[in-house]
Structures are given as structure tokens and as C-alpha cells.
C-alpha positions, 0 to 999 in steps of 0.5 A, spaced: 813 223 575 819 221 579 824 224 574 822 231 576 820 229 583 824 231 590 823 223 592 829 219 592 826 213 591 819 213 586 812 214 588 807 210 587 801 214 586 796 207 584 798 202 590 796 206 597 800 205 602 799 204 610 799 209 615 803 205 620 808 205 613 808 213 613 807 215 620 811 212 625 807 209 632 808 211 639 811 204 641 817 205 634 824 204 635 825 213 633 822 213 640 825 220 644 832 218 648 830 210 646 824 211 650 816 208 648 814 215 647 812 219 641 816 221 635 816 229 635 813 231 629 815 238 624 816 244 629 817 240 635 809 238 637 806 232 639 799 230 637 794 231 643 791 225 643 798 221 644 798 215 649 805 219 652 808 225 652 816 225 650 821 225 656 828 228 652 830 233 647 831 227 639 837 223 639 842 225 635 840 232 634 843 240 637 838 241 643 841 234 646 849 235 644 853 236 650 855 243 648 848 245 648 848 243 656 854 247 658 851 254 656 848 258 661 843 259 658 840 252 658 842 252 666 837 257 666 832 254 663 832 248 666 832 251 673 826 256 670 822 249 668 823 245 674 820 251 678 814 252 673 813 246 667 808 250 662 811 256 659 809 261 653 814 263 649 812 271 652 812 269 659 819 265 659 823 270 655 820 276 660 823 272 666 830 270 663 830 278 660 838 277 661 838 274 654 837 275 647 830 273 645 832 269 639 837 265 643 831 263 649 826 261 643 831 258 639 833 253 645 826 252 648 826 245 644 832 242 649 828 242 655 821 243 652 815 240 648 809 243 644 802 240 643 800 242 637 792 243 639 788 243 645 788 247 652 796 247 652 796 248 644 803 253 642 806 252 649 813 250 652 811 243 656 816 240 660 819 233 657 816 227 661 810 233 663 804 230 662 798 236 663 792 232 661 794 227 667 795 233 672 789 237 675 794 242 677 795 243 669 789 247 670 792 254 672 797 254 666 791 252 660 792 258 655 786 262 654 785 265 646 783 272 646 780 276 640 778 283 639 770 283 638 768 286 631 763 292 634 771 295 638 775 294 633 774 301 629 776 303 637 782 300 638 785 302 631 783 309 632 787 308 639 793 304 636 794 310 631 792 317 635 797 314 641 802 308 636 803 305 643 805 298 639 810 295 644 814 290 642 816 287 648 812 282 651 806 281 655 804 275 658 799 278 662 794 283 659 797 289 662 795 293 656 793 295 649 794 288 645 798 290 639 793 285 634 786 282 633 788 276 635 793 273 642 793 269 647 794 268 654 796 263 660 791 263 666 796 263 671 800 270 668 793 273 668 792 271 674 797 275 678 796 281 673 788 281 674 785 280 681 778 279 678 780 273 674 784 269 679 778 270 684 774 267 678 779 261 678 778 260 685 771 260 686 771 255 679 770 248 680 774 242 676 773 238 671 774 230 673 777 229 666 779 235 662 776 236 656 779 237 648 778 245 649 777 248 656 781 243 659 780 241 666 775 248 666 769 249 665 766 253 660 762 259 664 768 260 667 772 261 661 767 265 658 767 270 664 775 271 663 773 273 657 768 277 658 772 281 664 778 282 659 773 285 654 771 290 660 779 291 661 781 293 653 774 298 654 777 302 659 785 301 657 782 305 650 778 309 653 784 313 658 790 316 655 797 311 656 802 312 661 808 312 658 808 319 652 811 316 645 814 323 641 807 322 637 803 324 644 808 330 646 806 333 639 799 333 639 800 334 647 803 341 645 799 343 639 793 342 644 797 347 648 799 352 644 791 352 640 790 353 648 794 359 650 793 362 643 785 363 646 786 365 652 791 370 650 785 373 646 780 373 651 786 375 657 789 381 654 784 386 656 783 383 663 791 385 663 790 391 661 785 393 667 789 389 671 794 394 670 790 400 670 788 398 677 796 397 680 798 403 677 792 408 680 794 403 687 800 406 686 798 414 684 794 413 691 799 411 695 805 415 692 800 421 693 799 419 700 807 419 701 807 425 698 802 429 704 807 425 708 814 428 707 810 434 706 807 433 712 813 431 715 818 437 713 813 442 715 812 441 722 819 440 723 819 434 728 822 429 726 817 424 728 814 424 720 817 419 714 823 421 712 826 422 705 830 415 705 824 412 708 819 414 703 824 412 697 825 404 700 817 404 700 816 406 693 822 402 690 818 396 695 812 398 691 814 397 684 817 390 686 810 388 688 808 390 682 812 387 678 811 380 682 803 381 682 804 383 674 808 376 673 803 372 677 797 374 672 801 373 666 
């Protein structure tokens, strides 16, 4: 009823209103910056079937105020979107790493809009740029990647074992994703993986874009997804390059267990080596004593002296100690 509703004006549910009265058309006066472009919907989204794209931020809002245009972050965003017309949130945050991620995400509607669905869904497109009319926009399409069900147990085991959930953005699929479903841009995947770049270079381009695959044929998209599945399996089978504190504790426990086993089995060998060293030392000492006696009996002074024999015994003891340390 009107008394309990939040509507300022009572709405008669029996009478049907035309769709033109509820939703403003593309040619209404509420266009962006007075242009004939469509109004930005909730969250700054534009329908894929709209005829035109917005040419600027919504008027009379914070995103088009003069205060925002004086910010260094705004100038950096404008420069990045001149170099590349379409960005994902993770990629632009990584490119502008000197600024906080929350600030970058807040000021993205100042320079870009988004499509609600299609091959450029959830991506930030520069105002005035229509990727549906540019074949070069095929490199900036989005790819939805979902981990297959047979691979999810190994994926969960990997994350729980190595605890490799990192909050830093990964636009190029260079590590194991932290979620079952993730989105990537083809241009970022091509920079990180040469195989994907080769698939994109050898593939044909459609004459008219498709609402689901964009400018690429479906077999090319399927080959890229299959390659990402192989990359994920290779990531899971090998240990992560950056070890976490949990990894260090696991490796330390494994090393301690192996050391205990080696010490139990190697005590006999160490004792045997020590006995051999003692036997060799006794033999050398006996030879030295015989040399010493012969030199003293002969009296000629041509044999070894007492000081020389003591020095040799000292060197022999040092060699024995160093060999024991190396064996340990």
C-alpha cells in the first residue's frame, strides 16, 4: 500500500505503464553530457544491444567534477586508457600500483563504462570507444575460466597444503587461482603465455562480432581454455616458488624425520670409520717411532728428528678431526 511503501507517489498496480515511461530511451534528454548516448544504469553498466555508447561520465556527479580532474590519479587513468582502451580491474590496479587499489576502483567510472554482459562484460571501456565496431578490440575480450570438477579436489588440497592464497592481482594466470571461477583478458594471457599468443595469431577473425565469443570463433576460445587447464594441472603438481611459513614448518619437520632415520642407520658406519682412522693413526705412529728409533741409534742425523715427528703427529690429528666432521 502507499502508506508503507517507499515511493513518493502512489503507484497503481492495476494500470500498466509502457516500457518507455519506466526506462529512458537512448534518445532521451538524459544522455551523457547532453549527448544522444544511453544513460548509465546501476553501477555504470550499458546494455550490449544499445545503439551507442556513452561519451563521458554522467553529468552533475562526482565523476565529472572539476575537483576530480585535478587529481594525479585521474590524469594517470586518462593516460593509461589512451594507451589501452579496455582494462580489467586487476590489470589497471597492477599498472597503477603506486596508488591504493580502493582509490583506483573508485575513480574508474570517471574515465570508463562497463557492459552488463557479452564478451567485454565487467571490463572498463574508455568513454566513446565501441568495441563492437572495432575488430582490434578482440584482443581485449574477457575469458571466463572455471576449474573442472575432476580437478577441484587436487586444487583444494594444493591451497590447503601450501596456503598460497595471495591477494595481489594475477591478470596473466601465472599462479593457481584462489577461486573456482575467474575472468582474464586475452591480451594479458598472451603476454604471460606464448602458446596463447600463437593461437590468437593463427586464428581467423569473424566478420561480425558474436554476443558470446566476440570477434573470435568458438574453437579458438575452447583451445585457450584447454591450455589453461593444462597450465593449472602443472601448477598443482609442482611446489610453489614462494614458500609460506606453513611450508617452512612442513619442510623442517620432514628434514628432522629424515635426519633421525639417517642417524639411526649411520651410527654403525661412523663407528667403523672411527676405528679405521684409529688403526691408520696407530700404524703411522708405529712407523714414526721406528723411524725415530733408527735415527737415534744410527746417530748420523739423516733420519727424522723428534720435533719433526711431533709436528707430523699434530697434522695427522687435524686431518682425522676434519674427516670426521665431513662424514657427519
